C-alpha positions as CSV (number, residue, x, y, z in Angstrom):
1,M,4.1,-2.5,-52.1
2,E,4.8,1.4,-52.7
3,E,1.6,2.3,-51.5
4,Q,2.3,0.4,-48.5
5,S,5.8,2.0,-48.3
6,A,4.0,5.6,-48.9
7,Q,1.2,4.8,-46.3
8,V,3.6,3.9,-43.9
9,R,5.9,7.4,-44.2
10,W,2.4,9.3,-44.2
11,E,2.1,7.7,-41.0
12,R,5.8,8.3,-39.5
13,R,5.5,11.9,-40.6
14,T,2.5,12.9,-39.2
15,Q,2.7,11.2,-36.1
16,R,3.9,13.9,-34.4
17,P,1.9,17.1,-35.9
18,L,-1.1,14.8,-35.0
19,L,-0.5,14.5,-31.2
20,G,0.1,18.1,-31.2
21,F,-3.4,18.6,-33.1
22,A,-4.2,16.3,-29.6
23,L,-3.0,18.9,-27.2
24,A,-4.9,21.3,-28.7
25,F,-7.6,19.4,-28.6
26,A,-6.9,18.7,-24.4
27,V,-6.2,23.1,-24.1
28,A,-9.2,24.2,-25.7
29,Y,-11.9,20.7,-24.0
30,A,-10.0,22.2,-20.5
31,V,-10.6,25.6,-21.1
32,P,-14.2,25.6,-21.4
33,I,-15.1,23.5,-18.1
34,V,-12.3,24.8,-15.8
35,R,-12.9,28.7,-16.7
36,P,-16.8,28.5,-16.9
37,A,-16.8,32.7,-16.7
38,A,-15.0,32.5,-19.4
39,G,-17.0,33.9,-22.5
40,H,-19.4,33.4,-25.5
41,D,-16.4,34.3,-27.9
42,V,-13.7,32.4,-25.7
43,T,-16.2,29.3,-26.0
44,R,-17.1,29.3,-29.5
45,A,-13.2,29.9,-30.1
46,C,-12.3,26.1,-27.7
47,S,-15.5,24.4,-29.9
48,A,-14.0,25.8,-33.0
49,V,-10.5,24.0,-31.7
50,E,-12.2,20.9,-30.3
51,W,-14.4,20.6,-34.5
52,V,-10.7,21.9,-36.1
53,V,-8.6,18.9,-34.7
54,W,-11.4,16.2,-35.2
55,G,-11.4,17.7,-38.5
56,V,-8.0,16.8,-39.1
57,F,-8.1,13.5,-37.8
58,A,-10.9,12.3,-40.2
59,A,-8.4,13.7,-43.1
60,D,-5.7,12.0,-41.7
61,Y,-7.8,9.0,-41.9
62,A,-9.0,9.2,-45.4
63,A,-5.1,10.0,-46.6
64,R,-4.2,6.4,-45.3
65,L,-7.0,4.7,-46.5
66,V,-5.9,6.5,-49.8
67,L,-3.0,5.1,-49.6
68,A,-3.1,1.4,-48.0
69,E,-2.8,-0.7,-50.6
70,R,-5.7,-3.2,-49.4
71,R,-8.2,-0.8,-48.8
72,R,-10.9,-3.0,-47.4
73,E,-8.9,-5.2,-44.8
74,F,-7.5,-1.6,-43.9
75,V,-11.1,-0.5,-43.2
76,R,-11.3,-4.0,-41.0
77,T,-8.2,-3.6,-39.3
78,H,-8.9,-0.4,-38.5
79,W,-12.9,-0.1,-37.5
80,L,-11.7,1.6,-34.5
81,D,-10.3,4.3,-35.9
82,L,-13.6,4.7,-38.4
83,I,-15.3,4.6,-35.5
84,A,-14.2,7.2,-34.2
85,V,-14.0,9.6,-37.4
86,V,-17.7,9.3,-37.6
87,L,-18.8,9.2,-33.3
88,P,-18.7,13.4,-33.5
89,L,-21.3,13.3,-36.6
90,V,-24.0,11.2,-34.7
91,Q,-24.8,14.2,-32.2
92,P,-22.9,17.4,-32.3
93,L,-21.8,16.8,-28.3
94,R,-18.1,17.5,-27.1
95,L,-17.9,14.5,-25.0
96,L,-18.3,12.8,-28.2
97,R,-15.3,14.5,-30.0
98,L,-13.3,14.1,-26.5
99,V,-14.4,10.0,-26.7
100,A,-13.1,10.1,-30.9
101,T,-10.4,11.9,-30.0
102,L,-8.8,9.9,-27.1
103,L,-9.3,7.0,-29.5
104,L,-7.6,8.2,-32.4
105,V,-4.9,9.5,-30.4
106,G,-4.6,5.8,-28.8
107,Q,-4.7,3.8,-31.8
108,R,-2.2,6.0,-33.8
109,A,0.3,6.0,-30.8
110,R,0.8,2.1,-30.7
111,I,1.2,2.4,-34.6
112,A,4.6,4.7,-33.6
113,S,7.2,1.9,-33.0
114,Q,9.5,4.2,-31.0
115,I,7.3,5.0,-27.8
116,R,7.6,1.9,-25.8
117,L,5.0,0.1,-23.9
118,T,5.7,1.9,-20.8
119,T,5.5,5.3,-22.1
120,Y,1.9,4.5,-23.7
121,V,0.4,3.4,-20.3
122,A,1.7,6.2,-18.5
123,G,0.2,8.3,-21.4
124,A,-3.1,6.6,-21.3
125,V,-3.1,6.9,-17.8
126,V,-2.4,10.5,-17.2
127,G,-5.0,12.0,-20.3
128,L,-7.5,9.2,-18.9
129,L,-7.2,10.8,-15.5
130,M,-7.1,15.0,-17.2
131,F,-10.0,14.2,-19.2
132,G,-12.4,12.0,-16.9
133,S,-12.1,14.0,-14.3
134,L,-13.1,17.1,-16.9
135,A,-15.7,15.7,-18.6
136,V,-17.2,14.1,-15.2
137,L,-17.0,18.2,-13.6
138,S,-18.9,19.3,-17.0
139,V,-21.9,16.8,-15.8
140,E,-21.7,17.3,-12.6
141,R,-21.3,20.9,-11.7
142,E,-24.8,21.8,-12.3
143,S,-26.7,19.0,-10.9
144,P,-29.2,19.9,-7.8
145,H,-27.8,16.8,-6.1
146,G,-24.1,16.5,-7.5
147,N,-21.0,16.7,-5.2
148,I,-18.2,16.9,-7.6
149,R,-18.1,20.6,-7.9
150,T,-14.2,21.4,-8.3
151,L,-11.5,19.8,-10.4
152,G,-10.3,18.3,-6.9
153,D,-13.2,16.7,-6.2
154,A,-13.3,15.4,-9.8
155,V,-9.2,14.6,-10.2
156,W,-10.0,12.8,-6.5
157,W,-13.1,10.5,-7.9
158,S,-11.0,10.1,-11.1
159,F,-8.1,8.3,-9.3
160,T,-10.1,6.4,-6.8
161,T,-12.6,5.2,-9.9
162,M,-9.1,4.2,-12.0
163,T,-7.6,2.3,-9.3
164,T,-11.1,1.0,-8.4
165,V,-10.7,2.1,-5.0
166,G,-14.0,3.8,-4.5
167,Y,-14.2,5.6,-1.7
168,G,-18.2,6.4,-2.1
169,D,-17.0,10.4,-0.7
170,H,-17.6,11.8,-4.5
171,A,-19.8,10.2,-6.8
172,P,-21.8,11.3,-10.1
173,T,-25.6,11.2,-9.8
174,T,-25.9,11.7,-13.1
175,G,-26.7,9.5,-15.8
176,L,-24.0,10.6,-18.0
177,G,-21.5,10.5,-15.4
178,R,-22.1,7.1,-14.3
179,V,-21.3,5.7,-18.1
180,L,-18.0,8.2,-17.7
181,A,-17.7,5.8,-14.0
182,V,-18.4,2.9,-16.0
183,G,-15.8,3.7,-18.7
184,L,-13.1,4.9,-16.1
185,M,-13.8,1.4,-13.8
186,L,-12.9,-0.4,-17.3
187,S,-9.7,1.4,-18.0
188,G,-8.7,1.1,-14.7
189,I,-9.0,-2.3,-14.7
190,A,-7.2,-2.6,-18.5
191,L,-4.4,-0.4,-17.6
192,L,-4.1,-2.0,-14.9
193,G,-4.2,-5.8,-16.6
194,V,-1.3,-4.4,-19.0
195,V,0.7,-2.8,-16.3
196,T,0.8,-6.9,-14.8
197,A,1.1,-8.9,-17.9
198,N,4.4,-6.6,-19.1
199,I,6.1,-7.1,-15.8
200,A,5.0,-10.9,-15.5
201,A,6.1,-11.0,-19.4
202,W,9.7,-9.4,-18.1
203,F,10.3,-11.6,-15.7
204,I,9.0,-14.9,-17.9
205,S,11.8,-13.6,-20.5
206,R,14.7,-13.0,-17.8
207,F,14.5,-16.7,-16.5
208,E,13.8,-17.8,-20.1
209,M,17.4,-15.8,-20.4
210,D,19.1,-17.1,-17.2
211,D,17.6,-21.0,-18.5
212,V,19.6,-20.5,-22.4
213,E,22.9,-19.5,-20.2
214,E,22.9,-22.5,-17.9
215,R,21.8,-24.9,-20.6
216,R,24.9,-23.3,-23.0
217,Q,27.2,-23.6,-19.8
218,T,25.8,-27.5,-18.7
219,A,26.6,-28.4,-22.8
220,A,30.0,-27.0,-22.0
221,I,30.7,-28.8,-19.1
222,V,29.1,-32.2,-21.1
223,A,31.7,-31.5,-23.9
224,L,34.8,-30.8,-22.3
225,T,33.6,-34.1,-19.9
226,E,34.0,-36.2,-22.9
227,E,36.5,-34.4,-24.5
228,V,39.0,-35.1,-20.8
229,R,38.1,-38.9,-21.3
230,A,38.6,-39.3,-24.7
231,L,41.9,-38.5,-23.8
232,R,42.6,-40.2,-20.8
233,A,41.8,-43.2,-23.0
234,E,44.4,-42.0,-25.3
235,V,47.0,-41.8,-22.7
236,A,45.8,-45.4,-21.1
237,A,46.4,-47.1,-24.3
238,L,49.8,-45.5,-25.3
239,S,50.8,-46.7,-21.4
240,R,50.3,-50.3,-22.4
241,D,51.5,-50.7,-25.8
242,P,55.1,-50.6,-26.3
243,A,56.7,-48.5,-29.4
244,P,57.3,-50.4,-32.4
245,G,60.7,-49.7,-32.1
246,D,61.0,-50.8,-28.8
247,A,59.5,-53.9,-29.7
248,A,62.4,-55.2,-32.1
249,R,65.3,-55.0,-29.4
250,T,66.6,-57.7,-27.8
251,A,69.5,-58.8,-25.6
252,V,72.4,-60.3,-26.5
253,P,76.0,-61.4,-25.0
254,H,78.9,-59.7,-26.1
255,P,81.9,-61.9,-27.0
256,V,84.7,-61.0,-25.5
257,T,83.7,-59.6,-22.4
258,G,80.1,-61.7,-21.9
259,A,78.3,-58.3,-21.4
260,A,74.7,-58.3,-23.0
261,E,73.8,-55.9,-25.2
262,E,70.8,-54.6,-26.9
263,H,70.4,-55.2,-30.8
264,S,67.9,-54.4,-33.0
265,L,66.5,-57.1,-34.8
């Protein structure tokens, strides 16, 4: 239990610093794409920041694994974190580091109990739009037959793809760009399902609360009705049965006047 408590304390303490590193990764990933004319030193610095952020997340996973009480169960239940940590090592592509960082940030955001589902969904939408736009722009900008040349085109394409509208005015032409499109489509459908389920759960909970209140009021009315019936029965019984003192009294004529008088027997 002590090791498990240490793991929980670690996760709570590293929540905000890891989100800060994720923001640093977002800036480092976006600068070379938005400013392709940036110098070689800027590109190298951004790449170094990306690897540093990945290293921080990898160290965080290792620390949580060491602090876990049951390490095999931790690996089994946090397999997505492990894939995100190992993924950039398969091939040193910036896109793989992007996917890994998104996975790790999403997993840690779900660990934080103070983050509501609505906040998580909104953050996921913004993150997918931003990173999807940057990723497709980086792979489609130099394509000879591509029509996604600017950041505005990429953002518009990402938005229409995530909402599954698909106007068709902008579309990826490279294989990697189409893989990104599939990922955005599936993510948009999943997020839409989460939002719909959240709204449905809210309505159901409201209906259940109203139903419970209605049943409570009905039970109170039934109990009050039974009590009134019992009181009526008692009053009726008292009105039918004379008092014991009244039953023992009888009328006797006065010996002088002859008037009837009541005497108790």
